[in-house]
N, C-alpha and C positions, 0 to 999 in steps of 0.2 A: 571390622575396620570402620572408622568414622567416615561418614559421608562428607564429600567435599562440598563446601559452600564457596561459590565463586565470588571474587571481590566486587565491591560496588564500583561501577564506572558511570560515565556521564549519561549514557542512554537509559540507565535505570530510572531516572526521574521522569522522563517522557513515557517510558513503559508503564510506570505506576499510574500516571495520570490517565493513560489510555486503557490499560487492562492490568489489574493486579496479578492475574494469573500469568501473564507474560513476564512481568517483573520477577515473580516468584520462580518461574522456570529458568530465567537467566541466572538466578542464584543456585538453584537446586537441580535443574534438569541435566540429563545426560547429553553432552554435546553431540554424541553420535546419532541422536534421534532428531537433530535439526534437519529441516528440509531446505533444499537450495531455494534461493529467491526466484519467484516467478518472473516472467518476462516483463510485466508492467513495472515491477519493482526494480529490475535490472536497468530498465530504461531510465527510471528516476535517479537511480544511483549513478548511472553514466552522466546524466545531466548535472548532478551535483559535483561529480569529479571534474567535469569540464569547467564548471563555474569556479571551482577551487583553483584549478590550473590557471584559468584566465586571470583571476584576482592575484594569485601569486606572481604572475608575470607582469601585470600592470601596476600593482602597488608595492610589490616586495621583490623586485628584480635585484638579485645579488644578496638577498637575505640568507642567513644561515639556516639550513634545514637539517634537523636531527635525523640520523640514519633511520631507515624505514621500519615498519611494524615488525617485520620478520627478524630484525636485529635483536640480539640479547638485551633484555630489559635493563640489566645492570649497566651495560654500555650506554644505552639511551639515557639513563639517569645521569650517568657521569658526563656525557656530552652536553646534556641540557644544563647541568650545573656549571660546567666550564664556560658555556656561552653566556650564561647569566653573570658570571664573575667577570668576563671580558666586557660586559656592557654592550652586547650586540644590540643594534637598534631594533631588530625584529628577529624572533626565533620561530621557525615554522615546524610544526609537528613535534613540539617539545614533549617531554614525558615527566610526570611527577607521580610519586607513590608514597603512601603512608599506610599504617596498619589498617586504616578504615577503607582504603581502596586506592584507585589510581585514575589517571586521566591523561588524555593526549589533546591539548588545545590546538586548534587549527593555527592560531597565531598568538604569540606573546610579544607585545610591544613595550619597549622601554619607557617607563614613566620618568625615571631619573635616579640619581644617587639616593641610597637609603642606608644611613649609618647603622640603623637597627637591624638590617637584614644580614644574614650570615654570608650572603654573596655580594653585599655592598651595593646592590641595585634592586629596584622594584619594577615589576612588570604587570601590565594589565592584560587580561585574557580577551581574545576575540574569537568569535565563531563565524564561519561562513555557512549560510543556509540558503537552499534553493527556494524556499517559500517566499512569498511576496510580503508577508506580514510577520511581525514578531510574535512569538507564542510564549506562553508561560513556561513550557518545557525548555525552551532555549535559555531563558533567564535562569532557571534552576540549574541547568547544566553549567553555565558560566559561573554561577555562584559556587558550585561544587569545585570547579577547577581553581577558583580564586581562594577558596578555603584550603585546598590542598597545598597551594603555594605558600599561604600564610603559615600553615602548620609546619611545613618543611623548612622554609627559609626565613620565617619570622618577618615577612614583609607586610606592610599595611597598605592595601589598595582597596578602594571602595567603589570602583566603577569597572564595567566591562563594556565591550562593544560588539556590534553585529554587522556583518556584511551580507545583506539579503539579496535574493535573486531578482532584483529590480534594476531598472536602468540608472537609478541613482547610485553612483559609485562611492558616495560619501558614507562612512560608517555611522551607524546609529549607536550613540553612547547611552548607556543606562546606568543610573545610580543604584547600585546593588543594595544600598542601605534602605531603599524604599521597599525592598522585598525580603528583608531579613526575617520578619515574623513568619511569612508564608514559607520561606525556605526551611526554617527550623521545624515547622510543623510537618512539612512534607518529608524532610530527612528523617525525622523521628518515626513517622509512619512507615517509611521505607525500611529502616533498620529493624523495626518490629516485624515487618513481613519477612525480612531476611532471616530472622531468628525463629520463625515459625516453621515447624516441621511439616505441617499439613498444608497442602495447596489450597488456595482460596476458592478454586473452582473456575472452570471456563464459562464464558458467556459469549454467544455468537454476536459479533459486531462486524461492520464492513472491513475493518483492518485484518480480520482473521485470514482472509485469502492470501495475504502476503507475509504472514507471521512465520518466523522460523519454526515455531512449535505447533503448527497446524496439523502436522501428522500425528501428534500426541493428543491434542484436544478434540479435533473434529470427530474421529471415530467414537470417542466417549460421548460427545453430544448426541450423535446418532443413536448409539446403543441404549442410552438412558432416556431417549425421547425428551431431551432437555427442553425446559420451558422457553429458553431463549431462541429456539427455532421458530418462535412466533415473533415477527418483527415489531409488533405493537408494544411489546413488554420491555421496559427498562430494567436494569438490575434492582432498582428499588421496588418495582412492581413484583419482580420475581421473589424478592425477600418477603414481601407481604404475603404472596401466595404460598410460599414455603411455610410461613407461620400459621397458615390456615390448613396445612396438611396437603397442599397441592404440589406435588413434586415433579410432575412431568406434564407435557402438553395434553396427554390423554385425560389427565385429571381435570383439565380446564373445561372439557366438554360438559361436565356436570356443574360447573360453577355458574351461579345465577347472575343475571345482569345487575341486580342491586349490589351484589358483592363486588363485581368488577367496577361499578361506579364508585363504590366506597374506597377502593384502593387507588383511585385517581384516573381511571379511564373515562373518556367521553363517550357519548352514544355512538359517534362515528367510529371511534377506536374499537368499540365492542362489535360493531358491524364488520369492520375489517378483520377483527380477531376471529369471528365466527367463519368468515370466508376462508381465512388461512387455516383454520382447524380442519375445514373440509378438504382443503388442498393437501395438507399433511396426511390426513386419513387416506387419501387416494394416491399417495406417493408422488405428489406434484409440488413444485416449488412455491412457497409463500411469496406474495408480492407486497411491496412496501406502500403502493399506491393503487388507487382504482383506475382501470382503463376500460375503454370500449371492448366488448367481447370480440368484435370483428376487427380488432386492430391489425391482425396479420392475415385477414381473410384474402384469398386469391393472391397470396404472395408467392414469389419465386426465389429459390435459393441460388445465389450466384457466387462464384469463386474465380478469381483471376489467377492464372498460372504464371509464376515468376521463376524461370530457370535460374539456378545459381544465385538465389537471392542473398544468401549469406556472403558470398564472395563480392557481389555488387555493393552491399552495405559496407563491407570491410574496406573496399577500395574507393568508397564514397562516389560510386557511379550512379547514374539515374537508373531506377528500377524500371525495367522494360518488359511488360507482360507479353506473352506470345499467343495465349489463347484464353478463352473464357469457358467455364463449365457452369451449366445451370440445370436445375431440376424443376420440373412442373409436375407435381404429383409424385409418381415413382419413375418417370421417364428421364434419363440423363441426356443432355445435349452438349455438343462441343462446337465452339465458334473460333475460327482462326482470326487473329488480329493482323490486319494488313498494314505493312509499312512500305513507304516509298520515299525516295529522296526529296527532301525539303517539303514534306507533307505530313500533316498530323496522322496518327494512327486511325484506322477505319475498321468497321465491321459491317458485314452484309447479313443482317438478321432483323428483318421487320418483325418477326415473331417475338423475339425477346424485347425489342424496343416498344412493342405495342402493349406489353404487360403494364399493369397499374402500379405494382409495388415490387421492387427488387430488394432482396435482403442479403446483406453482406456481413462478414465478420471482421471488423476492424477497419481503421481509417486508411490503411495502405491500399486495400482493394477498392474502397470507395473513391479515393483520390485518383487512382489510375482509370477507373471507369468514368469518372466525371470528365477527365480529359478527352476520352473517346466521345462521350455524350455531347460535349461542347461543340464538336466538329461534325456531329451527325446531322443529316438533312431530313431526319424523320420528323413528321408533323407533330407527334406527341412526345412528351417527356415523362418517363416513369418516375415515381417517387423512390428515393433511395433511403434505405433503413439500415442502421448499424445495430445488429442484434447484440454485439459485444457490449456496446455502450448501454443498451437497454438492460442487460443482465447486471452489469457493473453498478448501475444506479438504482435498479428497481427490484431485483431478485434477492431474496434473503434465504440463502441455503449454504450448508457447510461444504462448499466446493473448494478443494485444496489447490486453488489456482484458477486463473481466468483465461488460460489458453484453451483453444477449441478442444484439444485432446483431453484436458482436465474435465471439461464439461461433459463430453461424450462418455468418458470413463465414469463420471458420476451418474449419468442418466442410465446407461445400460451395461456398465462394466466392460466396455469394449475399447481396445486400443485402435488408433487410426494413424494412417499416414497423412500428415497435414498438408499434402500437396495434391494438385490435380483434381481429378474427378471425385476422389474419396472425400476431399475437403468439402466440395459442394454437397455431397451426400450427407456429411456430418452437419452442415448448416441446415439442411432440410430436416434432419432429426431434431435439431434444437428448435426450429420453428414449430414443429409438432408438439414438442414438450411445453413451450411457452404458450402456444395456442390452447392446449388442454387446460393449462392453469388459468388462462383468461376466462375460459368458459365455465370454470368450476367456482361457483359461489352459492350462497344461500338461496338465491332467487333462480338458480339454473336447475 
């Protein structure tokens, strides 16, 4: 039986620019092997959905919306065509399909009558993006949708527009003719990738932690000791090393400094590379930057307990922690949060507030603790440190998600309950993991 190749869609262009392996997997991968989006991606997707809903309401109230994604695609094609024939001023979530692929533009705005079009009207494509700035991938996506409309209905439109996640509610219009050459080159390369039976190969990048295919790629990167587990090396560096017969990070140990300089690394890059090789050899996470070795010295793991946090978020109620769990060394501690009418939350714990560095996992806990700290009468103020943010920005490891349970599973193959005292214990484990990496260098 012939293997199914999935059709080209708008996100393929952005996928290709970010990671060729991701684009190839979207053509050839088994959808059953996709992983669900992690919480950080779900948050961004929810923000994007809220932005889209708000723009639909503010700019396109009463506009025709094509039946949803779950509707039969033939019906969606038909409804989109009928709306175009009627000359609807705006069409939301339209659908267009050709033998080359398909697309669902966020918005199609009427340009005007078009005698040459098979539907009698021409439409320009608009996309709603939560990003603050226009990106190449956005322009390529709109160029793709515009080409599909031209091929399907013989319309001639040379511009597209973008509604970005900024306070400026005016659309950004782009002349697509200015990008034709780049679009043709990218589309040709994308179709070549589509027709290639062999995967281009994974390379660890920050976006891997939220990729649908991380469950396929990450185990392979680990098992093969892939060179990209070293953050200093770009895909071009890796290609150069492969050409020299260095196929995994263990091979790099024997690579001389002059060879590394020759492929484009700086002396500082080489120093970082050697430190990260030592970390990988010791089963520790590579770091993208240099830090003080005592960055987390004398730190305390802290977790806020939020009963019914899911319900509170769903009902859009304030999150109200009831207790604090913290670890100093191996000793667990619990503090009750005191509430009284018309008074801010308070805690009675000079011991915790006298610590110099409190480590949390995520902004929700830090925000809640900051509120308590603001109304504390303690003479000293501990420094608050978000280890989630540190890992997100500075740790280079094939972790299949950035939730605390993902990281603990990666560190010691253990599942945890992400609430209460066990969460504080898990943060303590992460502190130990990062601290060991900070201490592991060529000079240590």
